C-alpha positions as CSV (number, residue, x, y, z in Angstrom):
1,M,-126.2,228.9,149.8
2,I,-126.1,228.2,146.3
3,N,-125.2,224.8,144.7
4,R,-126.5,224.6,141.2
5,V,-124.8,222.9,138.0
6,V,-125.9,222.9,134.7
7,L,-124.2,221.0,132.3
8,V,-124.6,220.0,128.5
9,G,-122.7,216.8,127.3
10,R,-123.1,213.4,125.9
11,L,-123.8,209.9,128.0
12,T,-120.5,207.9,127.5
13,R,-122.8,204.8,128.0
14,D,-126.4,203.7,128.1
15,P,-127.9,205.0,131.6
16,D,-128.2,202.3,134.3
17,L,-131.8,202.0,135.4
18,R,-132.3,200.2,138.9
19,T,-134.9,200.1,141.2
20,T,-134.0,200.3,145.0
21,G,-135.2,197.9,147.9
22,S,-138.6,200.2,148.4
23,G,-139.2,200.6,144.6
24,I,-138.0,203.5,143.7
25,S,-136.4,203.8,140.0
26,V,-132.7,205.2,139.8
27,V,-130.6,205.8,137.1
28,S,-126.9,206.9,137.2
29,F,-124.7,207.6,134.3
30,T,-121.7,209.2,133.2
31,L,-121.5,212.9,131.3
32,A,-118.7,213.7,128.7
33,V,-118.5,217.5,128.8
34,D,-115.9,219.1,126.7
35,R,-114.1,221.9,128.1
36,Q,-114.0,225.2,126.3
37,W,-110.2,225.5,125.5
38,T,-108.3,223.4,123.6
39,N,-105.0,221.8,124.7
40,N,-101.4,222.3,123.0
41,Q,-102.6,219.5,120.2
42,G,-105.7,221.4,119.3
43,E,-107.8,219.1,120.8
44,R,-110.5,219.8,123.6
45,D,-109.9,218.0,126.6
46,T,-113.3,216.3,128.2
47,D,-114.7,215.7,131.8
48,F,-116.6,213.1,132.4
49,I,-119.2,213.7,135.3
50,N,-121.1,211.3,137.4
51,C,-124.6,211.9,137.3
52,V,-127.9,210.2,139.5
53,I,-131.5,211.0,138.6
54,W,-134.3,209.4,140.8
55,R,-138.0,208.3,140.3
56,K,-140.1,208.8,137.5
57,A,-137.4,211.0,135.6
58,A,-135.3,208.3,136.2
59,E,-137.4,206.1,134.0
60,N,-138.0,208.8,131.5
61,F,-134.3,209.3,131.1
62,A,-133.6,205.6,130.8
63,N,-136.3,204.9,128.0
64,F,-135.2,208.1,125.9
65,T,-131.7,208.2,125.7
66,S,-128.6,206.0,125.3
67,K,-124.8,206.1,124.5
68,G,-123.8,209.2,122.9
69,S,-127.2,211.0,123.5
70,L,-127.0,215.0,123.8
71,V,-128.3,215.8,127.0
72,G,-128.4,219.1,129.4
73,I,-128.8,218.6,132.8
74,D,-129.5,221.2,136.0
75,G,-129.1,219.7,139.3
76,R,-126.9,220.1,142.4
77,L,-123.4,218.6,143.3
78,Q,-123.7,216.5,146.1
79,T,-120.8,214.3,147.7
80,R,-121.4,211.1,149.8
81,S,-119.2,208.2,151.0
82,Y,-119.4,204.4,151.9
83,E,-117.5,201.4,153.1
84,N,-117.0,199.3,150.2
85,K,-116.2,195.2,150.6
86,D,-113.3,195.4,151.7
87,G,-113.8,197.9,154.5
88,Q,-112.1,200.9,152.6
89,R,-114.5,204.5,152.6
90,V,-115.0,205.3,149.2
91,Y,-115.7,209.1,148.3
92,V,-118.8,210.3,145.7
93,T,-119.0,213.2,144.1
94,E,-121.7,213.2,141.8
95,V,-124.5,215.6,140.3
96,V,-128.1,214.9,141.4
97,V,-130.1,215.9,138.4
98,D,-133.5,218.0,138.9
99,N,-134.1,218.2,135.6
100,F,-132.8,217.5,132.3
101,S,-133.5,218.4,128.5
102,F,-132.9,216.1,125.4
103,L,-130.8,218.1,122.9
104,E,-131.5,216.4,119.8
105,S,-134.4,214.9,118.2
106,R,-135.2,211.4,118.2
107,R,-134.6,211.1,114.2
108,E,-131.1,212.5,114.6
109,R,-130.4,209.9,117.5
110,Q,-131.7,207.0,115.6
111,A,-129.8,208.2,112.4
112,R,-126.3,208.4,115.4
113,Q,-127.3,204.9,116.3
114,Q,-127.2,203.7,112.6
115,A,-124.2,205.5,111.8
116,G,-122.9,203.3,114.4
117,G,-122.7,205.8,117.2
118,F,-120.9,208.8,118.6
119,N,-117.8,209.9,117.4
120,G,-116.7,212.3,119.5
121,G,-115.6,215.9,119.1
122,D,-118.5,217.6,118.2
123,Q,-120.9,218.2,121.0
124,G,-121.0,222.0,121.1
125,Q,-122.4,221.7,117.4
126,A,-125.7,220.4,115.8
127,F,-125.6,216.9,115.1
128,N,-125.2,216.2,111.0
129,P,-126.6,212.3,110.5
130,N,-124.8,212.8,106.8
131,R,-121.7,213.8,108.2
132,N,-119.9,210.1,107.8
133,A,-122.6,208.8,105.9
134,P,-121.2,207.4,102.5
135,S,-122.2,209.3,98.9
136,T,-125.0,207.6,97.0
137,N,-126.0,208.2,93.5
138,N,-129.7,207.9,94.2
139,S,-129.6,210.7,96.2
140,V,-132.0,213.3,96.0
141,P,-130.8,216.7,96.4
142,S,-132.3,218.7,99.2
143,Q,-134.1,222.1,98.3
144,P,-133.6,225.0,100.7
145,A,-137.0,225.7,102.1
146,T,-138.8,228.9,101.0
147,Q,-141.0,230.8,103.2
148,P,-144.0,232.9,101.6
149,E,-143.0,236.6,101.7
150,Q,-145.1,238.0,104.2
151,P,-146.6,241.4,103.9
152,K,-144.5,244.6,105.1
153,P,-147.0,246.7,107.1
154,A,-147.7,249.9,105.3
155,D,-145.6,252.9,107.0
156,P,-148.7,255.5,107.5
157,F,-145.9,258.8,107.3
158,A,-144.6,257.5,104.0
159,D,-144.5,259.6,101.1
160,S,-147.7,261.4,102.2
161,G,-146.4,264.8,101.8
162,K,-148.3,266.5,104.5
163,T,-146.5,268.0,107.7
164,I,-147.4,266.6,110.8
165,D,-148.5,269.3,113.4
166,I,-147.9,268.7,117.1
167,S,-147.6,270.9,119.8
168,D,-145.4,270.7,123.0
169,D,-148.8,269.8,125.0
170,D,-149.1,266.8,122.7
171,L,-145.2,265.5,123.6
172,P,-145.2,263.4,126.9
173,F,-141.8,264.8,127.8
């Protein structure tokens, strides 16, 4: 049987770090994942996927992510049920995360937080902290990064003017 889930999306709220009665850390969060296709209005619909991470990974996830963080997760789909306070059976489907990756740098995350959070609609694109920033007159124009030109390896057969003598015995086929 195969049960693997791989998602890339943004956190809809800050991760909720809790500790069980036996001292195990657990984080639950919701991941907003845009659908690939647009609807009739030209907008992308979004799925909101409930996820959970356990133990030390949960603590790391909670410490380094916040609302709007772009993350990639790898895990398995799990369904469970419990009885709520009113005696009703509640069914829960969630992704139990095995691995995760931060898909934006700390600098990008901090710039997004200072700019007022995530505005939505661009999770498939690189985050541009200057996209919504007001223009200022004292900004320094960025210079394109130039790489020193690497010397190209010399072609040993170029312009030699000599013919190469190869017998059929030298060929591997």
